[in-house]
C-alpha positions in Angstrom: -31.7 -3.0 -4.5 -29.3 -0.1 -4.5 -31.5 1.8 -2.0 -31.5 -1.2 0.4 -27.7 -1.5 0.1 -27.2 2.2 0.9 -29.7 2.1 3.8 -28.0 -1.0 5.2 -24.6 0.5 4.9 -25.7 3.7 6.7 -27.4 1.7 9.5 -24.2 -0.4 9.9 -22.0 2.6 10.2 -24.3 4.1 12.9 -24.2 0.8 14.8 -20.4 0.6 14.6 -20.0 4.1 16.1 -21.1 2.8 19.5 -18.2 3.6 21.9 -17.9 0.0 23.1 -17.8 -1.4 19.5 -15.2 1.3 18.5 -13.2 0.2 21.6 -13.3 -3.4 20.4 -12.2 -2.3 16.9 -9.3 -0.3 18.3 -8.3 -3.2 20.5 -8.3 -5.6 17.6 -6.2 -3.1 15.5 -3.6 -2.7 18.3 -3.2 -6.5 18.7 -3.1 -7.0 14.9 -0.3 -4.5 14.6 1.7 -6.2 17.4 1.2 -9.7 15.9 2.1 -8.3 12.4 5.4 -6.9 13.7 6.4 -10.2 15.4 7.9 -12.3 12.6 6.0 -15.5 11.8 3.3 -15.1 14.4 0.6 -13.8 12.1 -3.1 -13.0 12.8 -4.3 -16.6 12.9 -3.1 -17.2 16.5 -4.5 -13.8 17.6 -7.9 -14.5 16.0 -8.1 -17.9 17.6 -7.1 -16.3 21.0 -9.8 -13.6 20.7 -12.7 -15.9 19.6 -13.7 -17.0 23.1 -13.9 -13.4 24.2 -16.7 -12.7 21.7 -19.2 -15.1 23.3 -21.0 -12.4 25.2 -20.7 -9.6 22.6 -23.3 -8.6 20.0 -22.4 -9.5 16.4 -21.3 -6.0 15.5 -18.7 -5.8 18.4 -17.5 -9.3 17.8 -16.9 -8.7 14.1 -15.2 -5.4 14.8 -12.8 -7.0 17.3 -11.9 -10.0 15.0 -11.7 -8.0 11.7 -9.8 -5.2 13.4 -7.1 -7.7 14.2 -7.2 -9.6 10.8 -7.2 -6.4 8.7 -4.1 -4.8 10.3 -1.8 -7.8 10.7 -0.6 -7.1 7.1 -0.1 -3.4 8.1 2.4 -4.4 10.7 4.1 -7.0 8.5 6.3 -4.7 6.5 7.9 -3.1 9.5 10.4 -6.0 10.2 10.6 -6.7 6.4 11.8 -3.2 5.6 14.0 -2.7 8.7 15.7 -6.1 9.0 14.8 -8.0 5.9 12.7 -10.3 8.1 9.1 -10.8 6.7 6.5 -10.3 9.5 4.4 -12.8 7.6 4.5 -14.9 4.4 2.5 -12.1 2.7 5.2 -9.5 3.1 8.2 -11.4 1.7 8.1 -9.4 -1.6 8.4 -6.2 0.4 11.9 -7.2 1.4 13.2 -6.9 -2.2 12.9 -3.1 -2.3 12.1 -2.1 1.3 15.4 -3.4 2.7 17.6 -1.7 0.1 15.7 1.6 0.9 16.5 1.1 4.6 20.2 0.5 3.8 20.2 3.8 1.9 18.8 5.6 4.9 15.3 5.8 3.5 13.6 3.6 6.1 11.1 6.3 7.0 10.1 6.8 3.4 9.7 3.0 2.8 7.7 2.5 6.0 5.4 5.5 5.2 4.8 4.1 1.6 4.0 0.7 3.1 1.5 2.2 5.6 -0.2 4.4 3.1 -0.5 1.8 0.4 -1.7 -0.7 3.0 -4.4 1.7 4.1 -5.4 2.6 0.5 -5.4 -1.1 -0.5 -7.4 -2.1 2.6 -10.0 0.5 2.0 -10.3 -0.4 -1.6 -10.7 -4.0 -0.8 -13.5 -3.2 1.7 -15.3 -1.0 -0.9 -14.9 -3.7 -3.5 -16.4 -6.2 -1.1 -19.3 -4.0 -0.3 -20.2 -3.4 -3.9 -19.5 -6.8 -5.3 -21.1 -9.1 -2.8 -24.5 -9.2 -4.4 -23.1 -9.1 -7.9 -20.4 -11.8 -7.5 -22.5 -14.4 -5.9 -23.8 -16.0 -9.1 -20.2 -15.8 -10.6 -18.6 -17.4 -7.6 -21.1 -20.3 -7.9 -19.8 -21.0 -11.4 -16.2 -21.3 -10.2 -15.2 -24.9 -9.6 -12.0 -26.9 -9.3 -10.9 -26.3 -12.9 -11.0 -22.6 -12.5 -9.2 -22.8 -9.2 -6.6 -25.0 -10.9 -6.2 -22.4 -13.6 -5.7 -19.6 -11.1 -3.0 -21.6 -9.4 -1.3 -22.3 -12.8 -1.5 -18.5 -13.5 0.3 -17.9 -10.2 3.0 -20.4 -11.1 3.5 -18.7 -14.5 4.9 -15.8 -12.5 8.0 -17.8 -11.9 9.2 -16.6 -15.3 9.0 -13.0 -14.0 10.3 -13.7 -10.5 13.3 -15.5 -12.0 14.7 -12.2 -13.3 18.0 -12.4 -15.2 18.4 -16.1 -14.3 15.4 -17.8 -15.9 16.8 -21.3 -15.9 17.8 -21.1 -12.2 14.4 -19.6 -11.4 12.6 -22.5 -13.2 14.8 -25.0 -11.2 13.9 -23.2 -7.9 10.2 -23.1 -8.8 10.2 -26.8 -9.6 12.0 -27.6 -6.4 9.3 -25.6 -4.6 6.6 -27.6 -6.3 8.2 -30.8 -5.2 8.6 -29.6 -1.6 4.9 -28.7 -1.6 4.2 -32.4 -2.4 6.1 -33.7 0.7 3.8 -35.7 2.9 0.8 -38.0 2.5 -0.5 -38.1 -1.0 -4.2 -37.0 -0.9 -5.2 -39.5 -3.6 -3.6 -42.7 -2.5 -2.2 -42.1 1.0 1.4 -42.7 -0.3 4.0 -41.1 2.0 6.2 -39.0 -0.3 9.7 -37.9 0.8 8.8 -38.1 4.5 12.2 -39.6 5.6 10.3 -41.8 8.0 9.4 -38.7 10.0 5.9 -38.2 11.4 6.5 -34.4 11.2 6.6 -34.5 7.4 3.4 -36.6 7.0 1.5 -33.3 6.3 4.4 -31.6 4.7 6.6 -28.8 6.2 4.6 -25.7 7.3 5.0 -22.6 5.2 6.0 -20.2 8.1 9.4 -21.7 9.0 10.2 -22.1 5.2 9.5 -18.4 4.6 11.4 -17.3 7.7 14.3 -19.5 6.7 14.5 -18.4 3.1 14.0 -14.7 3.7 14.8 -13.8 7.3 17.9 -15.8 8.3 19.9 -14.9 5.2 19.5 -11.2 5.9 20.5 -11.5 9.5 23.4 -13.7 8.5 24.7 -11.0 6.1 24.2 -8.5 9.0 26.3 -10.7 11.2 29.0 -11.1 8.5 29.3 -7.4 7.7 29.0 -6.5 11.4 27.4 -3.2 10.8 24.0 -1.5 11.3 21.4 -2.0 8.5 21.8 1.6 7.3 25.5 1.8 7.8 26.2 2.4 4.1 24.0 5.5 3.9 25.3 9.0 4.2 22.4 10.1 6.3 19.1 8.8 7.7 16.1 10.6 6.2 14.4 12.4 9.0 11.1 10.8 10.2 8.9 13.7 9.2 10.3 14.2 5.7 10.5 10.5 5.2 6.8 10.0 6.1 5.7 12.9 3.9 7.8 11.6 1.0 6.5 8.0 1.3 2.9 9.2 1.5 3.4 11.4 -1.6 4.8 8.4 -3.5 1.5 6.5 -2.9 -0.6 9.3 -4.3 1.9 9.8 -7.2 1.5 6.1 -8.1 -2.2 5.9 -7.3 -3.0 3.9 -10.4 -0.5 1.3 -9.4 -2.1 1.2 -5.9 -5.6 0.6 -7.5 -4.4 -2.0 -9.9 -2.6 -4.0 -7.2 -5.4 -3.6 -4.7 -7.8 -5.0 -7.3 -5.5 -7.9 -7.9 -5.1 -8.6 -4.2 -8.9 -8.4 -3.6 -9.6 -10.6 -6.6 -7.1 -13.3 -5.6 -8.1 -13.0 -2.0 -11.7 -14.0 -3.0 -10.4 -17.2 -4.6 -10.3 -19.9 -1.9 -7.1 -21.8 -1.6 -4.8 -19.3 -3.3 -3.6 -17.9 0.0 -2.1 -14.7 1.1 1.5 -15.9 0.7 1.4 -15.6 -3.1 -0.7 -12.4 -3.6 2.2 -10.0 -2.9 4.5 -11.8 -5.3 1.9 -11.7 -8.1 1.4 -8.0 -7.5 5.1 -7.4 -7.5 5.5 -9.3 -10.8 2.6 -7.3 -12.3 4.2 -4.0 -11.3 7.6 -5.2 -12.7 6.0 -5.9 -16.1 3.8 -2.8 -16.3 5.6 0.1 -14.6 7.8 2.2 -16.8 11.5 1.7 -16.1 10.8 -1.0 -13.4 13.2 -3.5 -15.0 16.1 -1.1 -14.2 15.2 -0.2 -10.7 13.1 -2.9 -9.0 15.1 -4.9 -6.5 17.5 -2.0 -5.8 15.2 0.1 -3.6 12.3 1.3 -5.8 9.4 2.5 -3.7 7.0 1.2 -6.3 8.0 -2.3 -5.3 6.9 -1.7 -1.8 3.7 0.0 -2.9 2.7 -2.8 -5.2 3.2 -5.7 -2.7 1.7 -3.9 0.3 -1.4 -2.5 -1.4 -2.2 -6.1 -2.7 -1.4 -7.6 0.7 -3.9 -5.5 2.6 -6.7 -5.6 0.1 -6.9 -9.4 0.1 -8.7 -9.3 3.5 -11.7 -7.7 1.9 -11.6 -10.1 -1.0 -11.4 -13.1 1.4 -14.6 -12.0 3.1 -16.6 -12.4 -0.2 -16.7 -16.3 -0.3 -16.8 -16.5 3.5 -20.0 -14.3 3.7 -21.7 -15.4 0.5 -21.1 -19.2 0.6 -19.5 -20.1 3.9 -16.3 -21.0 2.1 -13.4 -19.4 4.0 -11.1 -17.4 1.7 -8.2 -17.8 4.2 -7.3 -19.6 7.4 -8.3 -16.5 9.4 -11.7 -16.5 7.7 -12.2 -20.1 8.8 -12.0 -19.0 12.4 -14.3 -16.1 11.6 -16.9 -18.7 10.5 -16.7 -20.0 14.0 -17.8 -16.5 15.2 -20.7 -16.6 12.7 -22.0 -19.8 14.3 -21.5 -18.5 17.8 -23.7 -15.5 17.0 -26.3 -17.4 15.0 -25.2 -16.0 11.6 -25.6 -18.3 8.6 -23.4 -17.5 5.5 -25.3 -17.3 2.3 -28.6 -15.6 1.3 -29.3 -14.5 4.9 -26.1 -12.4 5.0 -27.3 -10.6 1.9 -30.9 -10.3 3.2 -32.0 -10.0 6.8 -28.4 -9.7 8.1 -27.3 -7.2 5.5 -26.6 -4.7 8.3 -24.0 -7.1 9.9 -22.4 -7.7 6.5 -21.9 -4.0 5.9 -20.7 -3.6 9.5 -17.9 -6.0 8.5 -17.1 -3.8 5.5 -16.9 -0.7 7.7 -14.8 -2.6 10.2 -12.2 -3.5 7.6 -12.1 0.0 6.2 -11.9 1.8 9.6 -9.3 -0.8 10.9 -7.0 0.1 8.0 -7.3 3.8 8.8 -6.6 3.3 12.5 -3.8 0.9 11.8 -2.0 3.2 9.4 -2.5 6.1 11.8 -0.9 4.3 14.7 2.0 3.2 12.5 2.6 6.8 11.4 2.7 7.9 15.1 5.6 5.5 15.8 7.2 5.6 12.4 10.1 7.8 13.4 11.1 5.4 16.2 10.8 2.4 13.9 13.1 4.0 11.3 15.8 4.6 13.9 16.1 0.9 14.5 17.9 0.6 11.1 20.8 2.7 12.6 21.4 0.4 15.6 24.4 -1.9 15.8 23.7 -5.5 14.8 24.4 -6.8 18.3 21.6 -4.6 19.7 18.9 -5.9 17.4 19.9 -9.4 16.4 19.3 -11.2 19.7 15.7 -10.1 20.1 14.9 -10.6 16.4 16.4 -14.1 16.4 14.5 -15.0 19.5 11.2 -13.9 18.1 12.0 -15.7 14.7 12.4 -19.0 16.6 9.1 -18.5 18.3 7.5 -17.5 15.0 8.8 -20.5 13.2 7.6 -22.8 16.0 4.0 -21.6 15.2 4.2 -23.7 12.0 3.1 -26.9 13.7 4.5 -26.4 17.2 6.9 -29.3 16.7 10.7 -29.6 16.9 10.7 -30.2 13.2 9.7 -26.5 12.6 13.0 -25.4 14.1 15.0 -27.8 11.9 13.0 -26.6 8.9 13.9 -23.0 9.8 17.6 -23.8 10.0 17.8 -26.0 6.9 16.0 -23.4 4.7 18.0 -20.7 6.3 21.2 -22.3 5.1 19.6 -23.0 1.7 18.3 -19.4 1.4 21.7 -17.9 2.4 23.5 -20.1 -0.1 21.1 -19.2 -2.9 21.5 -15.5 -2.1 25.3 -15.7 -2.2 25.3 -17.6 -5.5 22.7 -15.4 -7.2 19.9 -18.0 -7.3 16.5 -16.3 -7.1 14.5 -17.3 -4.0 11.0 -15.9 -4.9 10.3 -18.8 -7.4 11.0 -21.4 -4.7 8.5 -19.9 -2.3 6.0 -19.5 -5.1 6.3 -23.2 -5.9 5.9 -24.2 -2.2 2.7 -22.2 -1.9 1.0 -23.2 -5.1 2.2 -26.8 -5.8 -0.2 -28.6 -3.5 -3.1 -26.6 -4.9 -2.3 -27.4 -8.5 -2.0 -31.2 -7.8 -5.1 -31.4 -5.7 -7.4 -29.5 -8.1 -5.9 -31.3 -11.1 -7.0 -34.7 -9.7 -10.4 -33.3 -8.6 -11.0 -31.8 -12.1 -10.1 -35.0 -13.9 -12.2 -37.2 -11.6 -15.2 -34.9 -11.9 -15.1 -33.6 -15.4 -12.8 -35.9 -17.3 -10.9 -34.1 -20.1 -13.8 -31.7 -20.6 -12.5 -29.5 -17.7 -9.9 -28.1 -19.9 -12.4 -26.6 -22.4 -14.3 -24.4 -19.9 -14.2 -20.8 -21.1 -12.6 -19.2 -17.9 -10.0 -22.0 -17.8 -9.0 -21.4 -21.5 -8.6 -17.7 -20.9 -6.5 -18.0 -17.8 -4.3 -20.8 -19.3 -3.7 -18.5 -22.3 -2.6 -15.7 -20.0 -0.4 -18.1 -18.1 1.3 -19.4 -21.3 2.0 -15.9 -22.4 3.6 -15.1 -19.0 5.8 -18.2 -19.2 7.0 -17.9 -22.8 7.3 -14.1 -22.9 10.8 -14.1 -21.4 11.9 -16.9 -23.8 10.7 -14.9 -26.8 12.5 -11.8 -25.5 15.7 -13.8 -25.1 15.4 -15.0 -28.7 14.9 -11.5 -30.0 17.8 -10.2 -27.9 20.1 -12.8 -29.4 18.9 -12.1 -33.0 17.1 -15.4 -33.3 17.5 -19.0 -32.3 20.8 -19.2 -34.2 22.2 -16.4 -32.0 21.2 -18.2 -28.8 23.2 -21.2 -29.9 26.4 -19.1 -30.5 29.0 -17.7 -28.1 30.1 -21.1 -26.7 33.8 -21.8 -25.9 36.0 -23.8 -23.6 34.5 -25.1 -20.4 35.0 -23.0 -17.2 34.4 -24.1 -13.6 33.7 -21.8 -10.7 32.5 -22.0 -7.2 29.0 -20.8 -8.1 28.4 -24.1 -9.9 28.3 -25.9 -6.5 24.6 -25.0 -6.2 23.9 -26.6 -9.6 25.5 -29.8 -8.4 23.6 -29.7 -5.1 20.3 -29.1 -6.9 20.9 -31.9 -9.3 21.8 -34.2 -6.5 18.8 -33.3 -4.3 16.2 -33.3 -7.2 17.8 -36.5 -8.6 17.3 -38.3 -5.3 13.7 -37.1 -5.0 13.0 -38.4 -8.5 14.6 -41.7 -7.7 12.5 -42.0 -4.6 9.3 -41.1 -6.5 9.9 -43.8 -9.1 9.0 -46.5 -6.6 5.5 -45.1 -5.8 2.3 -46.1 -7.5 1.3 -44.3 -10.7 -1.2 -41.8 -9.2 1.3 -40.7 -6.5 4.3 -40.4 -8.7 3.1 -39.0 -12.0 3.2 -35.3 -11.1 6.4 -35.5 -9.0 8.2 -37.3 -11.9 7.1 -34.7 -14.4 8.1 -31.8 -12.3 11.4 -33.5 -11.2 12.2 -34.4 -14.8 11.7 -30.8 -15.9 13.8 -29.5 -13.0 16.7 -31.8 -13.8 16.5 -30.7 -17.5 16.6 -27.0 -16.6 19.4 -27.5 -14.1 21.6 -29.4 -16.6 21.0 -26.9 -19.3 21.7 -24.0 -16.9 25.0 -25.7 -15.8 26.2 -26.3 -19.4 25.2 -22.8 -20.4 27.4 -21.3 -17.6 30.3 -23.7 -18.2 30.6 -23.2 -22.0 29.1 -19.8 -22.8 31.5 -16.9 -23.1 30.7 -14.3 -20.3 31.7 -11.4 -22.6 29.2 -12.7 -25.2 26.4 -12.6 -22.6 27.4 -9.0 -21.6 27.4 -7.8 -25.2 24.0 -9.4 -25.7 22.5 -7.8 -22.6 23.8 -4.3 -23.6 22.4 -4.7 -27.0 19.1 -5.9 -25.6 18.9 -2.9 -23.2 19.6 -0.6 -26.1 17.0 -2.1 -28.4 13.5 -0.7 -28.0 10.9 -3.2 -26.8 13.3 -5.6 -25.1 13.3 -5.4 -21.4 16.4 -5.4 -19.3 16.3 -8.2 -16.8 17.2 -7.8 -13.1 18.3 -10.0 -10.3 15.0 -10.6 -8.6 16.4 -10.8 -5.1 18.2 -8.7 -2.5 21.8 -8.3 -3.4 24.2 -9.7 -0.8 26.2 -7.0 1.1 29.2 -9.4 1.4 30.2 -9.6 -2.3 33.2 -7.3 -1.8 34.5 -9.0 1.3 37.1 -11.8 1.4 35.4 -15.1 0.9 37.3 -16.8 3.7 36.0 -14.2 6.1 32.5 -14.5 4.8 32.5 -18.3 5.3 34.0 -18.1 8.8 31.5 -15.5 10.0 28.5 -17.3 8.4 29.6 -20.5 10.2 29.7 -18.5 13.5 26.2 -17.1 12.8 24.7 -20.5 12.1 26.7 -21.9 15.0 24.8 -19.4 17.3 21.5 -20.9 15.9 22.6 -24.4 16.6 23.6 -23.3 20.1 20.2 -21.7 20.7 18.5 -25.0 19.6 20.8 -27.1 21.8 20.1 -25.0 24.8 16.4 -25.0 24.1 16.4 -28.8 23.9 18.3 -29.0 27.2 16.6 -26.4 29.4 13.7 -24.9 27.4 13.1 -21.8 25.3 12.3 -19.2 28.0 15.4 -20.0 30.1 17.5 -20.0 26.9 16.5 -16.5 25.9 18.3 -14.5 28.5 21.4 -16.7 28.2 21.4 -16.3 24.4 21.0 -12.5 24.6 23.8 -12.1 27.1 26.2 -14.4 25.3 25.6 -12.9 21.8 25.8 -9.3 22.9 28.9 -9.8 25.1 30.8 -12.1 22.9 29.9 -10.6 19.5 29.9 -6.9 20.3 31.2 -6.6 23.8 28.2 -4.5 24.6 28.1 -2.8 28.1 26.1 -4.6 30.8 23.8 -1.6 31.1 22.4 -2.5 27.7 22.7 -6.2 28.0 20.8 -6.8 31.2 17.7 -4.7 30.3 17.4 -6.3 26.9 17.8 -9.9 28.3 15.3 -9.3 31.1 12.8 -7.3 29.0 12.7 -9.9 26.1 12.3 -12.8 28.6 9.4 -11.1 30.4 7.8 -10.2 27.0 8.0 -13.7 25.7 6.8 -15.2 29.0 3.7 -12.9 29.2 2.7 -12.9 25.5 3.5 -16.4 24.3 3.5 -18.5 27.5 0.6 -16.9 29.4 -1.6 -15.2 26.8 -1.1 -17.5 23.8 -0.4 -20.5 26.0 2.0 -22.1 23.5 2.8 -25.7 24.3 6.6 -25.6 24.3 8.5 -28.7 23.1 9.8 -31.2 25.7 13.3 -30.7 27.1 15.9 -33.1 28.4 15.9 -31.7 31.9 12.1 -31.6 32.0 12.0 -35.3 30.9 14.6 -36.3 33.5 13.2 -34.2 36.3 9.4 -33.9 35.9 9.1 -31.8 39.0 11.0 -28.9 37.4 8.2 -28.5 34.8 6.1 -26.8 37.5 8.9 -24.4 38.4 10.4 -23.4 35.0 8.1 -22.4 32.1 8.6 -24.1 28.7 10.1 -27.3 30.1 
C-alpha cells in the first residue's frame, strides 16, 4: 500500500511538471491572489469563472488551474486585512485583530511576511496531511454523522467564551444575537418565515459576506476617516521592506510549533463538511490565545503570533476540505462543490476510484495545493514592500478605491440590493460595538455556526432520537466544549475569591453613554423573541431558548455595570493578574483610535463617513455602479482631502476601467436595476451596470 502511494505520488509530480500544466497552475495562483486581495470577492466567483475553460484540458491541468486559484485566495486575504483592517474574505477576519495594530506601529512588512510564510507552511502542511490521511480517514469519515457534525459546531460556539475577552457577558449576548441572525429566513423544518420583515431578500437569510465586511471593514475605514490620518501615522518609522520580511519569516520559524498546531486544526476542521472557512481562523486564534505563553497580555495589540495562528489555519483548510470531496463526493466547502463539477466534466468519480485507478490524479491535486502555496507566497514576497507602503498613504488616497471594491464585494453575497443595505446596517452596528467596547468576534461566530447547529440538531433527533447524545465522539466533543464555556467563569470565581466575592463590590447606580448598546440589544432581541413567540413549536423552540439566554445575559451585564464599583473591578483584575494560574483577560477586538478625541467631533465625522456611503448607494440606485465610481472618487478626494487633480483623475479613471474589465466583462456581474435604466431602457445598451 505504501509503495503504491509513493509510486503514485512520484508519477503525479512528473505529470504536473509539464510546462502547460505548470502554466495553468501559475495562472490559477495569480488569479487567486488578485481575488484574495479584493475584499469580499473570494475564490468562489473565480472558480466558477474558470470551470468552463477546463473543458478541453486533461484532468491534471484542470485541477492545477482550479486548485491553484482556490489554494491561494487565502494567501491574498490578509493583505487588505493587515493594511486597512478590511478582511479580504470571511476567513481572514481574525487576522485584523493583530495585523492592523502592527501596521499602525509601522510593522506592516513584518505582519505581511508572517502572514505569507505561515500561509505557505499551513498550506503545505494541509496538503501533506491530505496525501497521508486520505486512505486512513475514509473509514473514520464514514462513521461521522449529523450528531458528530452538531458536536463540532457546538465546540466552535464554545469559543465565544474565549473570543469575548474581558467582557464575557457582552460576548455571550453578541454570540446569541449572531445565532439568532443565522436563523433569519425560511425554517428548514416547517417552512415558517422567521424575522424576514416581509422581504423576499431575507427568505434565505442575509449572506455572510456583507455581514463580515460590515462588521470588520467599515468600522476600520470609519475610524480612518474620523482620525483623518494614514494607517501608520502613529508609528515613528516604517520598518523597511527587506528587514520586515526577514523578521516576519523568522517569526514563523521561531513559532513553528504554533504553525503546526494551527495548521492541523485548520485541516481537521476543513475536512468537516458544513463548518466553513469563516470560523476556522477564529478557532485557531482562540486556541493560540489559550495555549501561547503571555498571549493574554499581548494578543489584540499587535502580537505576530495572532497573525501566524489565524493565517496558518486559514490556508491549511483547503487541503482538509479536499478529503471528503475526493473520498466521498461530499464537498468540504463551496469551492469544493464547484470542483466536483470539474470531476464530472473529466469523468472522475469521487470515492474508491480516486484512491485506486485514479490515485495519480488525487496526488496531482495534493501537489497542486502544495506548489500553489509556494508560488503564491513567493509572488507576495516580491511585492511585499510595495504593499507595506500603502499603510503610509493619506486616507483620502486609499479610501475611495477600497470603499468601491467593498461595495462590489458585498454585492457578491446574493447580488441583490439587500446586500448593500446589510453592509451598511452591520457597518453601523460594528462601528458602534467597537466604540462601546463590545466584542465583535462572538457575533460573527454565531452567524456562521447557528444555522449548522439548528439543522443538525433536528436531523439528529429525527434520525437517532435521544440516543444521538450518547455516541462516543459526541460525548468527548461536548465535554471539551463545556470546559471551554465554563473555564472563564471558574477563573472569574477564583479571581474574586469565591462566589461570595463575585457578589460584593456593588454600590449606587451609575449611568453612562456606553449603556446605550445594552438598551439597544435588549430592544432588538426582545422584539425578535416577541416575534418568535407567535410561530409553531418546531420553528420557535431554538430561537426562544437562545433569545431568552441573550436577554438574561444582557440584563445581568447592564445591572453589573450600573451597580458594581469600577475601582473594585480594577483591584480584582490586578489581583487576578498577580495570582499565578489566573489569566489576565484582554479586549478581543481592535481598539478604536478615536478614544482620545472629542466625542462631538467623532460623532460628526462618523456621520459624514456614513453619509458618503448613503450617497454612494443613492447614486448607484440612480445611475448605476460603474458611472458612480468616478464621481465618488473625485468627490471624496477633492472634498475630504483637497487632493490635486493629477492624483484624482488617474485614480478615478483607473478604478473605473479596472471595475469595468474585471467585474463587468470578465465576471459578468448582473448589476442591480437603476432608476434611469428603468425610465429610459435604451440607455442600458449605452451605459454598463444600468
